[in-house]
N, C-alpha and C positions, 0 to 999 in steps of 0.2 A: 894681862893682855886681853883686849876685847876685839870682837869681830862683828861686822855687819854681814849677814848671810842672806841669800835668797832661798827661801824654802816655801813651797806651796803658794807661789805667786805673791808672797809678802816679803818684806824686808824686816829682819829681826836683829836687834843688837844683843849679843850674847857674851857672857863671861864663863870661865870654867866653873863647873859645878852647878850651873843654872839649869832648872827644869823648865820645859816649855811644851806646848801642844801644837801640832800641825794636823792637817787632814790625814786620813788613814794612809799609812805607808805599808808596802809589802815587807814582810819580815816577821820574825818571831821575837818575843821579849828576850833580851840578851844580845841580839844582833847589833852590829856596828854599822852606822850610816855616815857617809861623808857628804857634807853640804858645800854648796858653791859659796865662796867668799868674795864679797864685793869690796870690802875695806877692812884693813887691820889697824887697830889703834894700840900702840905699844908705848905707853908713857907719853912722851912728847913727839914720838915718831908716828906719822900717819902715812899709810900706804894705800893709795886708791887704785882700784883696778880699772881696766878698760875693756870690757865691763867687769871682768873677774881678775883677781890678783893671782898671778902665776905662782904656783908652788905652795899656795896657802890652803890649808884644810881645817875644817872643824869636824872633829870626830865626835859623834853623838851615839849613845847607846839607847836602844828602845827599852823602856821600862814596862810599859803596858799599853794595851789597846783598850779603848772604851768609847763612850758616846758623849757628845757635848750636851750643853743645856737644851731643854726643850723650847722650841720656838712655836708659838701658837699664833695663828693669824686667821682672819675671817674674810670670806667673800660675801658680798651683799649687793643686792639690786633693789633699788627703791620701787615700791608699789606693786611688786609681783611676788612677794612672799618667798624670795629666793635667799637662803642663808646657808653657808657652808663653813664649818669650823674645821680647820686643817692644822696639823702639827707636824713637826719634823725634828729629828735629832741627828746631827751630823756625826758620822764615825770619825774618831780622832785617835792619834797616836801620841803618847807622852814620851818625850825624849829628855835625856840629861846629857849635858856637854861634858865630855871627858877630857878633851885636849884641843887647844888651838895652836897650830903649828904654822910657821912661815919659813920657807927654805930660801 
């Protein structure tokens, strides 16, 4: 069984046991999080929500908190010797899908 969920402003296609990352969520490692399900794919049966599927849940467990890859970017203005090197690392939460249920 597969599900398309809305998490963190993105749509993700998930199966049971899959690991994925989203922006930092509140909670400790080991906590369970329920995600909004937009579509459920069960073999040849497809259930589409309007906008969410009623009674469907994706239960995911928080495995760890961390930081994403470093993004480096420059600000530059021509002819005035203005240069700034900036960097950013987004805080992320790693989740693993434990169950996809449809009632």
